[in-house]
C-alpha positions in Angstrom: 141.5 3.2 -256.9 139.9 3.3 -260.5 137.5 5.5 -261.5 133.9 4.2 -262.5 133.2 4.5 -266.3 129.5 5.6 -266.9 127.2 4.6 -269.2 126.7 6.4 -272.0 122.6 7.7 -272.1 120.6 6.3 -275.2 117.4 7.7 -276.6 115.0 5.2 -277.2 111.3 5.6 -278.5 109.7 8.8 -279.4 112.4 10.7 -277.8 114.8 9.3 -280.1 112.5 9.9 -283.1 112.4 13.6 -282.1 115.9 14.1 -281.8 116.4 12.7 -285.6 113.9 14.9 -286.9 115.3 18.0 -285.2 118.7 16.9 -286.6 117.9 16.2 -289.9 115.8 19.8 -290.0 119.0 21.6 -288.5 120.9 20.0 -291.4 118.4 21.0 -294.1 118.5 24.7 -292.8 122.4 24.7 -292.0 123.7 28.0 -294.4 126.9 27.8 -296.3 129.2 30.2 -295.1 131.7 31.6 -297.9 135.3 32.0 -296.2 137.2 32.8 -299.5 137.7 36.3 -298.6 139.3 35.3 -295.0 141.3 32.4 -297.1 142.9 35.2 -299.3 143.8 37.1 -296.7 145.3 34.4 -294.6 147.3 33.5 -297.5 148.5 37.0 -298.3 149.6 37.0 -294.6 151.6 33.9 -294.8 153.0 34.6 -298.0 154.6 38.0 -296.7 155.9 35.8 -293.5 157.6 33.2 -295.9 155.7 30.6 -294.4 153.6 29.7 -297.2 154.6 27.4 -300.3 
């Protein structure tokens, strides 16, 4: 037996507008995180393990 494919829910009207506003606001408030220290540590570990080129 086949499994029924359910339709994807879609927002309409005012609910869609609220969702877009909330998404835009979240995108503007998104903080940038600096991972340079973690990347340096990871590269040091890989260099010691001879996996880093």
